[in-house]
MOPAC internal coordinates of N, CA, C and O (Angstrom, degrees):
PM7 1SCF
backbone

  N    0.0000 0     0.00 0     0.00 0    0    0    0
  C    1.4451 1     0.00 0     0.00 0    1    0    0
  C    1.5336 1   109.52 1     0.00 0    2    1    0
  O    1.2310 1   120.82 1   -45.56 1    3    2    1
  N    1.3053 1   116.03 1   134.44 1    3    2    1
  C    1.4496 1   122.51 1  -177.21 1    5    3    2
  C    1.5392 1   110.26 1   -80.16 1    6    5    3
  O    1.2310 1   120.16 1   -46.69 1    7    6    5
  N    1.3325 1   117.30 1   133.31 1    7    6    5
  C    1.4598 1   121.85 1   178.59 1    9    7    6
  C    1.5199 1   109.82 1   -84.78 1   10    9    7
  O    1.2310 1   120.72 1   -45.21 1   11   10    9
  N    1.3423 1   116.22 1   134.79 1   11   10    9
  C    1.4634 1   120.44 1   177.57 1   13   11   10
  C    1.5260 1   110.11 1   -77.53 1   14   13   11
  O    1.2310 1   120.98 1   -41.55 1   15   14   13
  N    1.3205 1   115.73 1   138.45 1   15   14   13
  C    1.4618 1   119.89 1   171.99 1   17   15   14
  C    1.5238 1   107.75 1   -71.69 1   18   17   15
  O    1.2310 1   120.87 1   -40.33 1   19   18   17
  N    1.3300 1   115.94 1   139.67 1   19   18   17
  C    1.4643 1   121.53 1   178.44 1   21   19   18
  C    1.5231 1   108.23 1  -102.37 1   22   21   19
  O    1.2310 1   120.57 1   -54.33 1   23   22   21
  N    1.3394 1   116.51 1   125.67 1   23   22   21
  C    1.4643 1   122.43 1  -174.83 1   25   23   22
  C    1.5238 1   109.56 1  -123.62 1   26   25   23
  O    1.2310 1   120.55 1   -45.96 1   27   26   25
  N    1.3231 1   116.56 1   134.04 1   27   26   25
  C    1.4679 1   122.59 1   173.64 1   29   27   26
  C    1.5212 1   107.92 1  -110.02 1   30   29   27
  O    1.2310 1   120.30 1   -50.39 1   31   30   29
  N    1.3329 1   117.03 1   129.61 1   31   30   29
  C    1.4646 1   122.32 1   177.91 1   33   31   30
  C    1.5217 1   108.74 1  -120.97 1   34   33   31
  O    1.2310 1   120.51 1   -52.75 1   35   34   33
  N    1.3412 1   116.63 1   127.25 1   35   34   33
  C    1.4619 1   122.56 1   174.67 1   37   35   34
  C    1.5198 1   107.62 1  -131.51 1   38   37   35
  O    1.2310 1   120.45 1   -70.59 1   39   38   37
  N    1.3210 1   116.74 1   109.41 1   39   38   37
  C    1.4619 1   121.42 1  -178.81 1   41   39   38
  C    1.5222 1   108.79 1  -148.55 1   42   41   39
  O    1.2310 1   120.49 1   -32.71 1   43   42   41
  N    1.3409 1   116.68 1   147.29 1   43   42   41
  C    1.4593 1   119.84 1  -177.60 1   45   43   42
  C    1.5267 1   113.08 1   -79.45 1   46   45   43
  O    1.2310 1   120.08 1   165.00 1   47   46   45
  N    1.3043 1   117.46 1   -15.00 1   47   46   45
  C    1.4595 1   120.53 1   177.40 1   49   47   46
  C    1.5255 1   108.19 1   -89.83 1   50   49   47
  O    1.2310 1   120.79 1   -73.73 1   51   50   49
  N    1.3310 1   116.10 1   106.27 1   51   50   49
  C    1.4552 1   120.66 1  -178.80 1   53   51   50
  C    1.5151 1   112.34 1   -55.32 1   54   53   51
  O    1.2310 1   120.69 1   138.01 1   55   54   53
  N    1.3197 1   116.29 1   -41.99 1   55   54   53
  C    1.4710 1   120.52 1  -179.80 1   57   55   54
  C    1.5250 1   111.37 1   -62.76 1   58   57   55
  O    1.2310 1   120.21 1   134.48 1   59   58   57
  N    1.3192 1   117.20 1   -45.52 1   59   58   57
  C    1.4619 1   121.23 1  -178.42 1   61   59   58
  C    1.5264 1   110.54 1   -61.18 1   62   61   59
  O    1.2310 1   120.61 1   131.51 1   63   62   61
  N    1.3252 1   116.44 1   -48.49 1   63   62   61
  C    1.4552 1   120.45 1   179.92 1   65   63   62
  C    1.5104 1   112.19 1   -61.47 1   66   65   63
  O    1.2310 1   120.70 1   136.12 1   67   66   65
  N    1.3289 1   116.27 1   -43.88 1   67   66   65
  C    1.4641 1   120.39 1   179.90 1   69   67   66
  C    1.5226 1   111.31 1   -66.87 1   70   69   67
  O    1.2310 1   120.31 1   139.05 1   71   70   69
  N    1.3363 1   117.01 1   -40.95 1   71   70   69
  C    1.4711 1   120.37 1   178.34 1   73   71   70
  C    1.5294 1   110.92 1   -63.70 1   74   73   71
  O    1.2310 1   120.49 1   136.25 1   75   74   73
  N    1.3431 1   116.66 1   -43.75 1   75   74   73
  C    1.4664 1   120.17 1   177.84 1   77   75   74
  C    1.5214 1   110.08 1   -61.75 1   78   77   75
  O    1.2310 1   120.82 1   135.47 1   79   78   77
  N    1.3230 1   116.03 1   -44.53 1   79   78   77
  C    1.4691 1   120.10 1  -179.83 1   81   79   78
  C    1.5220 1   110.97 1   -60.09 1   82   81   79
  O    1.2310 1   120.27 1   136.55 1   83   82   81
  N    1.3127 1   117.09 1   -43.45 1   83   82   81
  C    1.4613 1   121.31 1  -179.27 1   85   83   82
  C    1.5314 1   111.11 1   -61.75 1   86   85   83
  O    1.2310 1   120.67 1   133.08 1   87   86   85
  N    1.3228 1   116.33 1   -46.92 1   87   86   85
  C    1.4715 1   120.49 1  -179.83 1   89   87   86
  C    1.5243 1   110.34 1   -62.62 1   90   89   87
  O    1.2310 1   120.57 1   133.88 1   91   90   89
  N    1.3300 1   116.51 1   -46.12 1   91   90   89
  C    1.4600 1   119.88 1  -177.55 1   93   91   90
  C    1.5263 1   111.89 1   -67.24 1   94   93   91
  O    1.2310 1   120.49 1   142.61 1   95   94   93
  N    1.3334 1   116.68 1   -37.39 1   95   94   93
  C    1.4729 1   120.11 1   176.63 1   97   95   94
  C    1.5254 1   110.64 1   -64.48 1   98   97   95
  O    1.2310 1   120.69 1   142.81 1   99   98   97
  N    1.3440 1   116.29 1   -37.19 1   99   98   97
  C    1.4677 1   119.74 1   177.37 1  101   99   98
  C    1.5230 1   111.79 1   -63.52 1  102  101   99
  O    1.2310 1   120.25 1   155.86 1  103  102  101
  N    1.3342 1   117.12 1   -24.14 1  103  102  101
  C    1.4617 1   121.83 1   175.79 1  105  103  102
  C    1.5319 1   111.57 1   -90.16 1  106  105  103
  O    1.2310 1   120.60 1  -171.96 1  107  106  105
  N    1.3245 1   116.46 1     8.04 1  107  106  105
  C    1.4557 1   121.06 1   175.06 1  109  107  106
  C    1.5158 1   115.58 1    86.67 1  110  109  107
  O    1.2310 1   120.10 1  -163.15 1  111  110  109
  N    1.3285 1   117.42 1    16.85 1  111  110  109
  C    1.4642 1   120.18 1  -179.03 1  113  111  110
  C    1.5288 1   110.43 1   -91.32 1  114  113  111
  O    1.2310 1   121.18 1   -27.90 1  115  114  113
  N    1.3266 1   115.34 1   152.10 1  115  114  113
  C    1.4545 1   122.99 1   175.79 1  117  115  114
  C    1.5256 1   106.55 1   -91.95 1  118  117  115
  O    1.2310 1   119.92 1   -65.95 1  119  118  117
  N    1.3480 1   117.77 1   114.05 1  119  118  117
  C    1.4619 1   121.91 1  -172.07 1  121  119  118
  C    1.5262 1   110.79 1  -115.60 1  122  121  119
  O    1.2310 1   121.24 1   -44.42 1  123  122  121
  N    1.3514 1   115.24 1   135.58 1  123  122  121
  C    1.4603 1   122.38 1   174.12 1  125  123  122
  C    1.5192 1   107.37 1  -118.96 1  126  125  123
  O    1.2310 1   120.58 1   -55.07 1  127  126  125
  N    1.3405 1   116.49 1   124.93 1  127  126  125
  C    1.4669 1   121.29 1   173.13 1  129  127  126
  C    1.5197 1   107.49 1   -91.72 1  130  129  127
  O    1.2310 1   120.36 1   -47.35 1  131  130  129
  N    1.3169 1   116.92 1   132.65 1  131  130  129
  C    1.4571 1   121.82 1  -176.74 1  133  131  130
  C    1.5206 1   109.17 1  -123.93 1  134  133  131
  O    1.2310 1   121.03 1   -31.70 1  135  134  133
  N    1.3228 1   115.64 1   148.30 1  135  134  133
  C    1.4599 1   121.04 1   176.12 1  137  135  134
  C    1.5271 1   109.76 1   -58.47 1  138  137  135
  O    1.2310 1   120.80 1   -35.93 1  139  138  137
  N    1.3269 1   116.07 1   144.07 1  139  138  137
  C    1.4778 1   120.61 1  -178.80 1  141  139  138
  C    1.5326 1   109.20 1   -79.19 1  142  141  139
  O    1.2310 1   121.46 1  -104.27 1  143  142  141
  N    1.2991 1   114.80 1    75.73 1  143  142  141
  C    1.4630 1   123.27 1   178.86 1  145  143  142
  C    1.5274 1   105.28 1  -145.69 1  146  145  143
  O    1.2310 1   120.60 1   -66.58 1  147  146  145
  N    1.3163 1   116.46 1   113.42 1  147  146  145
  C    1.4540 1   120.47 1  -174.19 1  149  147  146
  C    1.5149 1   114.21 1   -54.40 1  150  149  147
  O    1.2310 1   120.16 1   142.29 1  151  150  149
  N    1.3383 1   117.30 1   -37.71 1  151  150  149
  C    1.4627 1   120.54 1   179.66 1  153  151  150
  C    1.5248 1   110.30 1   -66.33 1  154  153  151
  O    1.2310 1   120.19 1   140.40 1  155  154  153
  N    1.3377 1   117.24 1   -39.60 1  155  154  153
  C    1.4726 1   120.44 1   179.42 1  157  155  154
  C    1.5265 1   110.98 1   -71.05 1  158  157  155
  O    1.2310 1   120.64 1   143.58 1  159  158  157
  N    1.3214 1   116.39 1   -36.42 1  159  158  157
  C    1.4700 1   119.79 1   176.15 1  161  159  158
  C    1.5289 1   108.99 1   -62.53 1  162  161  159
  O    1.2310 1   120.27 1   135.65 1  163  162  161
  N    1.3266 1   117.09 1   -44.35 1  163  162  161
  C    1.4660 1   121.60 1   179.13 1  165  163  162
  C    1.5277 1   110.21 1   -59.77 1  166  165  163
  O    1.2310 1   119.92 1   137.43 1  167  166  165
  N    1.3299 1   117.75 1   -42.57 1  167  166  165
  C    1.4713 1   121.49 1   178.14 1  169  167  166
  C    1.5283 1   110.72 1   -61.37 1  170  169  167
  O    1.2310 1   120.51 1   137.08 1  171  170  169
  N    1.3403 1   116.64 1   -42.92 1  171  170  169
  C    1.4634 1   120.56 1   179.30 1  173  171  170
  C    1.5241 1   110.73 1   -63.35 1  174  173  171
  O    1.2310 1   120.61 1   141.51 1  175  174  173
  N    1.3312 1   116.44 1   -38.49 1  175  174  173
  C    1.4633 1   121.04 1   179.59 1  177  175  174
  C    1.5333 1   111.80 1   -70.09 1  178  177  175
  O    1.2310 1   120.46 1   153.36 1  179  178  177
  N    1.3215 1   116.73 1   -26.64 1  179  178  177
  C    1.4608 1   120.32 1   177.17 1  181  179  178
  C    1.5272 1   111.08 1   -76.12 1  182  181  179
  O    1.2310 1   120.16 1   154.22 1  183  182  181
  N    1.3398 1   117.30 1   -25.78 1  183  182  181
  C    1.4647 1   121.84 1  -179.72 1  185  183  182
  C    1.5185 1   112.76 1   -80.23 1  186  185  183
  O    1.2310 1   120.38 1   141.62 1  187  186  185
  N    1.3452 1   116.89 1   -38.38 1  187  186  185
  C    1.4694 1   121.60 1  -175.45 1  189  187  186
  C    1.5144 1   110.12 1  -136.75 1  190  189  187
  O    1.2310 1   121.47 1   -18.97 1  191  190  189
  N    1.2980 1   114.80 1   161.03 1  191  190  189
  C    1.4636 1   121.62 1   174.28 1  193  191  190
  C    1.5235 1   108.44 1   -96.30 1  194  193  191
  O    1.2310 1   120.49 1   -39.86 1  195  194  193
  N    1.3283 1   116.67 1   140.14 1  195  194  193
  C    1.4634 1   123.01 1   177.00 1  197  195  194
  C    1.5180 1   108.92 1  -124.31 1  198  197  195
  O    1.2310 1   121.22 1   -32.40 1  199  198  197
  N    1.3202 1   115.28 1   147.60 1  199  198  197
  C    1.4554 1   120.95 1   176.51 1  201  199  198
  C    1.5239 1   111.32 1   -84.70 1  202  201  199
  O    1.2310 1   120.94 1   147.68 1  203  202  201
  N    1.3410 1   115.81 1   -32.32 1  203  202  201
  C    1.4660 1   122.34 1  -178.31 1  205  203  202
  C    1.5190 1   108.24 1  -134.85 1  206  205  203
  O    1.2310 1   120.75 1   -43.72 1  207  206  205
  N    1.3421 1   116.17 1   136.28 1  207  206  205
  C    1.4612 1   121.23 1   177.01 1  209  207  206
  C    1.5233 1   107.14 1  -125.51 1  210  209  207
  O    1.2310 1   120.71 1   -59.33 1  211  210  209
  N    1.3293 1   116.24 1   120.67 1  211  210  209
  C    1.4617 1   122.24 1   178.87 1  213  211  210
  C    1.5249 1   107.24 1  -115.07 1  214  213  211
  O    1.2310 1   120.84 1   -72.78 1  215  214  213
  N    1.3440 1   116.01 1   107.22 1  215  214  213
  C    1.4675 1   119.65 1  -176.67 1  217  215  214
  C    1.5205 1   110.91 1  -125.62 1  218  217  215
  O    1.2310 1   121.67 1   -31.02 1  219  218  217
  N    1.3097 1   114.40 1   148.98 1  219  218  217
  C    1.4556 1   122.17 1   173.43 1  221  219  218
  C    1.5313 1   107.43 1   -68.67 1  222  221  219
  O    1.2310 1   120.23 1   -35.33 1  223  222  221
  N    1.3059 1   117.17 1   144.67 1  223  222  221
  C    1.4602 1   121.15 1  -178.64 1  225  223  222
  C    1.5323 1   111.80 1   -63.97 1  226  225  223
  O    1.2310 1   120.59 1   138.34 1  227  226  225
  N    1.3251 1   116.48 1   -41.66 1  227  226  225
  C    1.4644 1   121.08 1  -175.75 1  229  227  226
  C    1.5209 1   109.46 1  -107.97 1  230  229  227
  O    1.2310 1   121.13 1   -66.41 1  231  230  229
  N    1.3432 1   115.45 1   113.59 1  231  230  229
  C    1.4554 1   121.24 1   179.57 1  233  231  230
  C    1.5212 1   109.11 1  -130.34 1  234  233  231
  O    1.2310 1   121.19 1   -20.51 1  235  234  233
  N    1.3259 1   115.34 1   159.49 1  235  234  233
  C    1.4673 1   120.22 1   175.16 1  237  235  234
  C    1.5307 1   109.03 1   -67.23 1  238  237  235
  O    1.2310 1   121.09 1   -28.53 1  239  238  237
  N    1.3176 1   115.53 1   151.47 1  239  238  237
  C    1.4611 1   125.42 1   171.54 1  241  239  238
  C    1.5243 1   115.67 1    67.03 1  242  241  239
  O    1.2310 1   119.25 1   147.42 1  243  242  241
  N    1.3240 1   119.04 1   -32.58 1  243  242  241
  C    1.4610 1   121.70 1  -179.75 1  245  243  242
  C    1.5238 1   107.23 1  -161.40 1  246  245  243
  O    1.2310 1   120.14 1   -65.08 1  247  246  245
  N    1.3464 1   117.34 1   114.92 1  247  246  245
  C    1.4709 1   118.40 1  -178.69 1  249  247  246
  C    1.5346 1   110.15 1   -77.23 1  250  249  247
  O    1.2310 1   120.65 1    -4.72 1  251  250  249
  N    1.3148 1   116.37 1   175.28 1  251  250  249
  C    1.4681 1   121.39 1  -174.27 1  253  251  250
  C    1.5302 1   112.28 1   -60.10 1  254  253  251
  O    1.2310 1   119.74 1   139.28 1  255  254  253
  N    1.3244 1   118.10 1   -40.72 1  255  254  253
  C    1.4708 1   119.73 1   179.25 1  257  255  254
  C    1.5213 1   111.09 1   -67.14 1  258  257  255
  O    1.2310 1   120.58 1   138.27 1  259  258  257
  N    1.3287 1   116.50 1   -41.73 1  259  258  257
  C    1.4679 1   120.03 1   176.18 1  261  259  258
  C    1.5160 1   111.09 1   -61.19 1  262  261  259
  O    1.2310 1   120.64 1   141.41 1  263  262  261
  N    1.3247 1   116.39 1   -38.59 1  263  262  261
  C    1.4576 1   121.24 1   177.58 1  265  263  262
  C    1.5308 1   110.48 1   -62.91 1  266  265  263
  O    1.2310 1   120.21 1   134.74 1  267  266  265
  N    1.3208 1   117.20 1   -45.26 1  267  266  265
  C    1.4644 1   121.05 1   179.22 1  269  267  266
  C    1.5215 1   111.52 1   -61.15 1  270  269  267
  O    1.2310 1   120.33 1   136.31 1  271  270  269
  N    1.3426 1   116.97 1   -43.69 1  271  270  269
  C    1.4659 1   120.35 1   179.15 1  273  271  270
  C    1.5308 1   110.86 1   -64.32 1  274  273  271
  O    1.2310 1   120.46 1   139.64 1  275  274  273
  N    1.3424 1   116.73 1   -40.36 1  275  274  273
  C    1.4679 1   120.57 1   178.75 1  277  275  274
  C    1.5288 1   110.76 1   -64.45 1  278  277  275
  O    1.2310 1   120.44 1   139.79 1  279  278  277
  N    1.3279 1   116.77 1   -40.21 1  279  278  277
  C    1.4614 1   120.21 1   178.75 1  281  279  278
  C    1.5228 1   111.43 1   -66.55 1  282  281  279
  O    1.2310 1   120.99 1   141.12 1  283  282  281
  N    1.3325 1   115.72 1   -38.88 1  283  282  281
  C    1.4580 1   120.38 1  -179.93 1  285  283  282
  C    1.5267 1   110.29 1   -64.48 1  286  285  283
  O    1.2310 1   120.24 1   140.45 1  287  286  285
  N    1.3433 1   117.15 1   -39.55 1  287  286  285
  C    1.4649 1   121.19 1   179.70 1  289  287  286
  C    1.5242 1   111.36 1   -64.22 1  290  289  287
  O    1.2310 1   120.37 1   146.92 1  291  290  289
  N    1.3231 1   116.90 1   -33.08 1  291  290  289
  C    1.4663 1   120.80 1  -177.12 1  293  291  290
  C    1.5224 1   113.28 1   -82.39 1  294  293  291
  O    1.2310 1   119.82 1   169.53 1  295  294  293
  N    1.3325 1   117.96 1   -10.47 1  295  294  293
  C    1.4700 1   120.48 1  -179.19 1  297  295  294
  C    1.4972 1   112.21 1  -110.17 1  298  297  295
  O    1.2310 1   120.10 1   180.00 1  299  298  297

């Protein structure tokens, strides 16, 4: 049985996130749309493992680079 890739998308453009999710789901991926808030994205990443993370560079509370550094510290 083939394992689905798990993808997290956090973007402030609702259309962009939904369009990406639709395309990725059509390719058989498991997609989670997350609010564009770096702290909330970090919480979601602490709850589950994802194979791909697609985040907007500029987010509230924690930008994408801050998120990457925080994730690196925890691993």
